[in-house]
N, C-alpha and C positions, 0 to 999 in steps of 0.2 A: 395305546398311542399317547405320546407326551402331549401335555396341554398346549404348549406353544405350537406344536405341529398341527393339532386340531384347529387352532385359531388361524394358522396360515392357510389351511385347507378351506376353512369357512370363508375367510376373507377373499381368497382367490375365486371361489365359486360365486360369491356375491358379485365380485367384479365382472366376471364373465356374463352373468345373468343381467346385470345392470346395463351392460354395453351390447347386449344381444338385441337385434332388430327383428328376430323371428318369433320368439315365444312371448315377448312383451310381458304382460301381467301374469302369464301362466307360470312364470318362474321356472324355467328349465324343462318344460314339457310342451308338446304341441299335440293337436288332435289329428290323428290319422284315421279317417273314416269315423268309426264310433269308439275308437280306442285312443288312449294317450300313449305317446312314445317320447323317448328322450329327444330334447332339442339338440341342435348342433353345439350349443354352449355346454350342455351336460355331457355330451360325447367327448368334447375337448377336455373338460374337467376330469372325467374318468381316465382319459388317456394320459393326462399330465400328473395325475395323482401320485404316481410312483416317484416322481422327482421331488415333490413336496414331502412325501413320507420319508425320503432319504435325508431331508434337511435342506434342500435347495430353496433359496429365496425365490418367490414367484416372479420377481422382477426380471430374472434371467430367462424364464420360460417364454418362448415365443420369439426370442431375439437371437437364437443360435445361429441362424443364417446371417444375421446382421453382424454378429461378432466375427464370423469368418470373412465377411466382406471388408471389414476394417483392417484385416491383416495386409501388410505390405507385400509386394512381390518378393522381397528378400526374406521375409519371415515365414510366409506360407509354406515353402518347401521344407523348412526346418520343422514346422509343426507337423507336417505330413510324415516326416521321418520318425518323429517322436511317436505318433499314433501307430505307425506301422510296427514299431518295436516296443509298444507299451507292455505287451504280455511278457516279453523277454526281460524288460526292466522289472516288472512285478515279480518274476521268478527269481531274480538275483539281488535286488536292492530296493530302495525306496526312491521317492521323487520329490525334489524341491524346486518349485517355480518361483523365481525372483526376477526383479527387473535388472536390466543392464545398467551401465553407468550413465546412460542418457536419461533425461527427464521424461519418462514414459509411464503409461498406465496400461491396465488391461490384464493384470495377473489373475485377478479373480474371475474375469470373463473367460479367459483361456482355461482356467481350472474347471469351470462349470461345463465347458465343452467336453473335457475329459470325463467329468462325472457323468454327463449325459450318455456318453458312449458306454461306460461301464455299467450303468443302470440298464441301458437298452439291451445289453447282451446278458442280462440276468444276474449280475454280480450283487452281492450283499454290501451296500455302500452306506456309510454314515457321513454326512457333511455337517460341520459345525464351525462357527466363527471362533477365533481364538478367545475373544472376550467372553463368549458364552461358555467355552471350555473352562476358563478360569472361574467363572461364576458357579458352574456346576460343582467344581472341586471344593470351593469355599463353602458351599451350602451342603456339601456331602450328599448330593443328590444321586439317585440311581442312574447308572449309565452302563454302556457296554463298550467303552472306549478301548479297553484292553483286548476284547475278544472279537469285535466286529471284523469281518474279513478285510474290508477296505475302509480306512478312516481318512477323510479329507479335512484338513484343518486350514481354514481360510483366514486371511488377514493376520498372519503371524507378524508380530512387531507392533501391533496396535492394541494390545491387551491392557486392561487396567481394572483394578478392583479396589474399592475404597478401604477394605480391611486388610489388604495385603499388598505386597510389592513384587515387581518382576524379580528382584534380587532373591526373594524367598521362593517364589513359585517356579520360575524357569529352571534353576539348577537342581531343584529337588523333585517336585511332583511331576513337572512336565518332562524332564529328562528321564525320569524313572518310567514314565508311561511309554516314551519312545523306545526305551531299552526293552521293556516287557514285550512290546509288539514285535520288536526285532527278534527276540528270543523265540517267540511263537511263530515266526516267519509270516507275519501278517503285514500286508502292504499298506504303507502310509504315504499320503501325499500332503505336502505342506506348501501353502501359497503365501507369498509375502511381497508387498510392494516396495520392499527395500532391496538394496544391493547386498551382495555378500560382504562387501567392505563395511557397510553400515551395520549389518548384523554382527560382524566381528567387533565393531566399536561399542555397540550398545549392550552386548551380552558378554558373559565371561568366556574364557577360552574353552571351557568344557563343552558348552552347547555349540559354539562355532566349530570346534574340531569334530564334534559328533555329526553335525549336519554335513560337513565337508567330506567326512570319511564314509558315512553310511547312507548318503543320499546322492542320487544322480542330479546334478545341478543343471537346470534348463533355464536359459535367459529369455525372458519375454520382452520383446521390443516393438510391440504394435503401438500404433498411435490412434487412440480413439478420440473422436471429435465430439465435443459437447457444445450445444448452442447455449448462449447466454439467455437470460430471461428476455432481454430486449429483442434478440434475434428470433426467439420462439414466438413472441407476440407479433412481431412484424411479419413473420411467415403466416401466422394465423389470421392477422388483420393487416393487410398491406397498407391501409390508410395510415396506420400508426408510424410508418416510416417517414411521413412528412412532418412529424412532430419533432421539435428540438429536444434532445435528451437533457434532462436536468443534471447540472454539474454539482457534485457533492461539495458542501462547504468544508474546507479544511480547517481543522482546529489544532492548536498547539497548547500544551500545558506548560505554563510558566510558574515555577514555585518562587514565591516571594513572601517573606515574613510568615512562613508556615501556612500560607493560604494559596490555594490553586486559583490562578487567574486564567481565563480562556480568552484568547485573542484571535480574531478572524484573520486569516492570512489571505492576501490578494493573490490571484493567479499571476 
């Protein structure tokens, strides 16, 4: 198993044990009569292990129901239709999840719901962030990107590597990878928080045309709500809502005689 996957598994298990109120200091085990048995946190870890081994970030595990609840009444039927026809899509093409023209989020979350379904029915799935994919290629590390039955690439459009550029990696190695998988009739899912128009602007015509022609495009338009730090703390400690929030001091840089002068601006 890859080192980073082992670390994710270890971190997730430690998190479950640290937050468990049953086994306490026994760390994952409880006494049943005269025998030790797995605590509920260990049972949950063993149940969730298949997701982490596939490459899923632990942050998504346990919030699958929450992701579904954030779907609007308009989007939920569309997602259900997609899931009902996922096998047909897999048999005939690939899948690209991207956001619509509105300012929305949730592409990665919806992608992880699809990943969970595929893992639960026993599919061989590999999940990787686009930035990690780039890193692996530049390091020439061992991988099974070409041969794994289902490859899920998350966060396409946010890749970066200090020794290479998108202009070099995307039209060459990445496009070649997608083509090899297509030739081998292996299912690929790509998730991007960009619109098709943004992808077309930021990448060359080859990759844009390839994704348009060889991938079923599914627009994600769910609205996920995140609380600010102030809202989180006021929910946790209601007394804090009585405090006046501190207004940040606005600064402006004024260049004069090659020296930067900072001047406080009054509200």
